[in-house]
N, CA, C and O atoms as a GROMACS GRO file, in nm:
protein
  276
    1MET      N    1   0.081  -0.116  -0.003
    1MET     CA    2   0.004   0.008  -0.003
    1MET      C    3   0.088   0.126  -0.001
    1MET      O    4   0.178   0.135   0.083
    2LYS      N    5   0.067   0.220  -0.087
    2LYS     CA    6   0.136   0.345  -0.102
    2LYS      C    7   0.083   0.434   0.000
    2LYS      O    8  -0.036   0.440   0.030
    3LEU      N    9   0.185   0.508   0.057
    3LEU     CA   10   0.149   0.617   0.155
    3LEU      C   11   0.089   0.739   0.095
    3LEU      O   12   0.133   0.778  -0.013
    4LYS      N   13  -0.004   0.801   0.153
    4LYS     CA   14  -0.064   0.925   0.104
    4LYS      C   15  -0.038   1.029   0.218
    4LYS      O   16  -0.001   0.994   0.330
    5TRP      N   17  -0.060   1.157   0.184
    5TRP     CA   18  -0.031   1.272   0.276
    5TRP      C   19  -0.106   1.254   0.395
    5TRP      O   20  -0.058   1.297   0.500
    6THR      N   21  -0.228   1.190   0.396
    6THR     CA   22  -0.310   1.175   0.514
    6THR      C   23  -0.261   1.056   0.607
    6THR      O   24  -0.316   1.039   0.716
    7ASP      N   25  -0.163   0.976   0.567
    7ASP     CA   26  -0.108   0.869   0.641
    7ASP      C   27  -0.007   0.924   0.743
    7ASP      O   28   0.105   0.874   0.749
    8THR      N   29  -0.045   1.030   0.829
    8THR     CA   30   0.054   1.104   0.900
    8THR      C   31   0.137   1.011   0.994
    8THR      O   32   0.259   1.027   1.003
    9GLU      N   33   0.071   0.915   1.062
    9GLU     CA   34   0.155   0.838   1.158
    9GLU      C   35   0.260   0.747   1.081
    9GLU      O   36   0.378   0.739   1.116
   10ASP      N   37   0.208   0.681   0.976
   10ASP     CA   38   0.301   0.601   0.901
   10ASP      C   39   0.416   0.675   0.843
   10ASP      O   40   0.531   0.630   0.846
   11ILE      N   41   0.383   0.793   0.790
   11ILE     CA   42   0.491   0.870   0.730
   11ILE      C   43   0.588   0.920   0.847
   11ILE      O   44   0.708   0.934   0.825
   12ALA      N   45   0.534   0.944   0.961
   12ALA     CA   46   0.622   0.991   1.069
   12ALA      C   47   0.716   0.873   1.113
   12ALA      O   48   0.834   0.895   1.142
   13ILE      N   49   0.659   0.747   1.118
   13ILE     CA   50   0.738   0.637   1.159
   13ILE      C   51   0.854   0.616   1.052
   13ILE      O   52   0.971   0.598   1.085
   14ALA      N   53   0.813   0.621   0.930
   14ALA     CA   54   0.913   0.603   0.826
   14ALA      C   55   1.032   0.714   0.826
   14ALA      O   56   1.150   0.687   0.803
   15LEU      N   57   0.984   0.829   0.853
   15LEU     CA   58   1.085   0.937   0.860
   15LEU      C   59   1.180   0.926   0.979
   15LEU      O   60   1.300   0.953   0.972
   16TYR      N   61   1.117   0.883   1.090
   16TYR     CA   62   1.201   0.857   1.212
   16TYR      C   63   1.297   0.734   1.188
   16TYR      O   64   1.412   0.737   1.232
   17GLU      N   65   1.252   0.633   1.123
   17GLU     CA   66   1.335   0.520   1.090
   17GLU      C   67   1.460   0.553   1.002
   17GLU      O   68   1.571   0.500   1.015
   18GLN      N   69   1.425   0.652   0.906
   18GLN     CA   70   1.538   0.695   0.818
   18GLN      C   71   1.633   0.796   0.886
   18GLN      O   72   1.752   0.802   0.856
   19ASN      N   73   1.575   0.874   0.976
   19ASN     CA   74   1.642   0.984   1.030
   19ASN      C   75   1.631   0.980   1.187
   19ASN      O   76   1.577   1.077   1.241
   20PRO      N   77   1.675   0.880   1.262
   20PRO     CA   78   1.655   0.866   1.397
   20PRO      C   79   1.722   0.965   1.490
   20PRO      O   80   1.682   0.981   1.606
   21ASP      N   81   1.830   1.034   1.436
   21ASP     CA   82   1.895   1.137   1.520
   21ASP      C   83   1.865   1.290   1.479
   21ASP      O   84   1.927   1.386   1.523
   22THR      N   85   1.762   1.295   1.391
   22THR     CA   86   1.715   1.432   1.354
   22THR      C   87   1.605   1.473   1.432
   22THR      O   88   1.505   1.402   1.446
   23ASP      N   89   1.618   1.586   1.483
   23ASP     CA   90   1.509   1.662   1.555
   23ASP      C   91   1.413   1.716   1.456
   23ASP      O   92   1.450   1.807   1.382
   24PRO      N   93   1.287   1.667   1.449
   24PRO     CA   94   1.198   1.715   1.359
   24PRO      C   95   1.166   1.865   1.357
   24PRO      O   96   1.124   1.921   1.256
   25LEU      N   97   1.189   1.926   1.472
   25LEU     CA   98   1.158   2.071   1.479
   25LEU      C   99   1.268   2.151   1.408
   25LEU      O  100   1.250   2.270   1.383
   26LYS      N  101   1.381   2.086   1.377
   26LYS     CA  102   1.491   2.157   1.308
   26LYS      C  103   1.484   2.138   1.157
   26LYS      O  104   1.571   2.188   1.085
   27VAL      N  105   1.383   2.067   1.108
   27VAL     CA  106   1.367   2.039   0.967
   27VAL      C  107   1.271   2.146   0.901
   27VAL      O  108   1.156   2.161   0.941
   28ARG      N  109   1.324   2.220   0.798
   28ARG     CA  110   1.241   2.304   0.720
   28ARG      C  111   1.127   2.238   0.644
   28ARG      O  112   1.147   2.124   0.601
   29PHE      N  113   1.017   2.293   0.625
   29PHE     CA  114   0.904   2.234   0.561
   29PHE      C  115   0.944   2.203   0.422
   29PHE      O  116   0.899   2.099   0.374
   30THR      N  117   1.027   2.280   0.346
   30THR     CA  118   1.069   2.239   0.211
   30THR      C  119   1.141   2.111   0.215
   30THR      O  120   1.116   2.025   0.131
   31ASP      N  121   1.234   2.093   0.310
   31ASP     CA  122   1.312   1.974   0.320
   31ASP      C  123   1.210   1.858   0.361
   31ASP      O  124   1.217   1.753   0.297
   32LEU      N  125   1.122   1.868   0.454
   32LEU     CA  126   1.031   1.773   0.492
   32LEU      C  127   0.950   1.732   0.391
   32LEU      O  128   0.924   1.612   0.382
   33HIS      N  129   0.901   1.818   0.304
   33HIS     CA  130   0.817   1.780   0.182
   33HIS      C  131   0.900   1.695   0.090
   33HIS      O  132   0.845   1.601   0.033
   34ARG      N  133   1.030   1.721   0.070
   34ARG     CA  134   1.104   1.650  -0.014
   34ARG      C  135   1.132   1.514   0.046
   34ARG      O  136   1.126   1.414  -0.027
   35TRP      N  137   1.163   1.503   0.172
   35TRP     CA  138   1.187   1.370   0.246
   35TRP      C  139   1.072   1.290   0.233
   35TRP      O  140   1.086   1.172   0.202
   36VAL      N  141   0.947   1.343   0.256
   36VAL     CA  142   0.833   1.256   0.240
   36VAL      C  143   0.807   1.205   0.111
   36VAL      O  144   0.774   1.088   0.096
   37THR      N  145   0.822   1.294   0.004
   37THR     CA  146   0.800   1.242  -0.129
   37THR      C  147   0.906   1.142  -0.177
   37THR      O  148   0.881   1.065  -0.269
   38GLU      N  149   1.026   1.144  -0.114
   38GLU     CA  150   1.129   1.053  -0.151
   38GLU      C  151   1.123   0.924  -0.071
   38GLU      O  152   1.209   0.837  -0.086
   39LEU      N  153   1.022   0.912   0.016
   39LEU     CA  154   1.003   0.775   0.081
   39LEU      C  155   0.979   0.671  -0.015
   39LEU      O  156   0.908   0.697  -0.112
   40PRO      N  157   1.034   0.544   0.000
   40PRO     CA  158   1.002   0.439  -0.108
   40PRO      C  159   0.862   0.404  -0.113
   40PRO      O  160   0.817   0.360  -0.219
   41ASP      N  161   0.786   0.417  -0.009
   41ASP     CA  162   0.639   0.370  -0.014
   41ASP      C  163   0.545   0.488  -0.036
   41ASP      O  164   0.423   0.471  -0.032
   42PHE      N  165   0.600   0.609  -0.061
   42PHE     CA  166   0.518   0.727  -0.087
   42PHE      C  167   0.454   0.715  -0.234
   42PHE      O  168   0.524   0.690  -0.332
   43GLY      N  169   0.323   0.734  -0.240
   43GLY     CA  170   0.258   0.727  -0.372
   43GLY      C  171   0.158   0.826  -0.400
   43GLY      O  172   0.076   0.807  -0.491
   44ASP      N  173   0.159   0.938  -0.323
   44ASP     CA  174   0.053   1.038  -0.346
   44ASP      C  175   0.103   1.143  -0.436
   44ASP      O  176   0.221   1.139  -0.470
   45ASP      N  177   0.018   1.244  -0.483
   45ASP     CA  178   0.048   1.357  -0.559
   45ASP      C  179   0.140   1.442  -0.475
   45ASP      O  180   0.110   1.481  -0.362
   46VAL      N  181   0.259   1.471  -0.537
   46VAL     CA  182   0.354   1.548  -0.453
   46VAL      C  183   0.308   1.693  -0.435
   46VAL      O  184   0.360   1.763  -0.348
   47LYS      N  185   0.213   1.739  -0.513
   47LYS     CA  186   0.163   1.877  -0.505
   47LYS      C  187   0.042   1.888  -0.418
   47LYS      O  188  -0.014   1.995  -0.398
   48ALA      N  189   0.000   1.764  -0.362
   48ALA     CA  190  -0.124   1.764  -0.278
   48ALA      C  191  -0.091   1.798  -0.135
   48ALA      O  192  -0.183   1.792  -0.053
   49SER      N  193   0.028   1.832  -0.095
   49SER     CA  194   0.048   1.871   0.046
   49SER      C  195   0.017   2.022   0.065
   49SER      O  196   0.003   2.103  -0.026
   50ASN      N  197   0.011   2.044   0.193
   50ASN     CA  198  -0.003   2.193   0.237
   50ASN      C  199   0.061   2.209   0.371
   50ASN      O  200   0.104   2.111   0.430
   51GLU      N  201   0.070   2.331   0.421
   51GLU     CA  202   0.133   2.349   0.555
   51GLU      C  203   0.066   2.272   0.665
   51GLU      O  204   0.140   2.222   0.749
   52GLY      N  205  -0.068   2.253   0.678
   52GLY     CA  206  -0.123   2.186   0.771
   52GLY      C  207  -0.091   2.036   0.770
   52GLY      O  208  -0.080   1.975   0.877
   53LYS      N  209  -0.074   1.974   0.650
   53LYS     CA  210  -0.036   1.832   0.638
   53LYS      C  211   0.108   1.808   0.680
   53LYS      O  212   0.142   1.706   0.740
   54LEU      N  213   0.192   1.905   0.648
   54LEU     CA  214   0.335   1.897   0.674
   54LEU      C  215   0.347   1.909   0.833
   54LEU      O  216   0.419   1.833   0.897
   55GLU      N  217   0.276   2.004   0.890
   55GLU     CA  218   0.282   2.035   1.031
   55GLU      C  219   0.236   1.901   1.104
   55GLU      O  220   0.304   1.854   1.195
   56ALA      N  221   0.118   1.842   1.063
   56ALA     CA  222   0.077   1.726   1.134
   56ALA      C  223   0.182   1.615   1.116
   56ALA      O  224   0.201   1.543   1.214
   57ILE      N  225   0.244   1.594   1.019
   57ILE     CA  226   0.351   1.493   0.992
   57ILE      C  227   0.467   1.530   1.085
   57ILE      O  228   0.521   1.441   1.152
   58GLN      N  229   0.510   1.662   1.091
   58GLN     CA  230   0.617   1.698   1.174
   58GLN      C  231   0.588   1.665   1.326
   58GLN      O  232   0.675   1.615   1.398
   59MET      N  233   0.470   1.694   1.366
   59MET     CA  234   0.432   1.676   1.516
   59MET      C  235   0.431   1.526   1.541
   59MET      O  236   0.473   1.483   1.649
   60ALA      N  237   0.383   1.443   1.445
   60ALA     CA  238   0.379   1.302   1.471
   60ALA      C  239   0.522   1.244   1.469
   60ALA      O  240   0.554   1.150   1.542
   61TRP      N  241   0.599   1.299   1.388
   61TRP     CA  242   0.747   1.260   1.384
   61TRP      C  243   0.808   1.294   1.513
   61TRP      O  244   0.878   1.212   1.572
   62LEU      N  245   0.785   1.411   1.560
   62LEU     CA  246   0.838   1.461   1.685
   62LEU      C  247   0.792   1.367   1.812
   62LEU      O  248   0.867   1.353   1.909
   63GLU      N  249   0.671   1.309   1.805
   63GLU     CA  250   0.635   1.221   1.907
   63GLU      C  251   0.706   1.086   1.895
   63GLU      O  252   0.728   1.022   1.998
   64GLU      N  253   0.742   1.042   1.779
   64GLU     CA  254   0.827   0.922   1.754
   64GLU      C  255   0.963   0.944   1.809
   64GLU      O  256   1.022   0.861   1.878
   65TYR      N  257   1.014   1.066   1.774
   65TYR     CA  258   1.154   1.107   1.820
   65TYR      C  259   1.156   1.105   1.967
   65TYR      O  260   1.244   1.041   2.025
   66LYS      N  261   1.067   1.172   2.033
   66LYS     CA  262   1.069   1.180   2.185
   66LYS      C  263   1.049   1.046   2.248
   66LYS      O  264   1.109   1.015   2.351
   67ALA      N  265   0.967   0.966   2.188
   67ALA     CA  266   0.936   0.839   2.248
   67ALA      C  267   1.061   0.738   2.246
   67ALA      O  268   1.074   0.644   2.325
   68ASN      N  269   1.149   0.771   2.146
   68ASN     CA  270   1.266   0.676   2.128
   68ASN      C  271   1.405   0.738   2.172
   68ASN      O  272   1.512   0.685   2.142
   69GLN      N  273   1.394   0.848   2.241
   69GLN     CA  274   1.516   0.913   2.291
   69GLN      C  275   1.559   0.866   2.436
   69GLN      O  276   1.659   0.913   2.489
   0.00000   0.00000   0.00000
């Protein structure tokens, strides 16, 4: 199953797995957008994101990051 922008938790887990030492709050949204679209399982329209979706992904990633520190 391919990831969509609305798969916030799954995207956050994938980002954490690829970048376990990266503080999500230090990632610019432009970089976050690129990293999400470069995930191997990502299959949504790259232009379908918005600030709200990116922020939700960032916050879910932050929860993963905090839980594993």
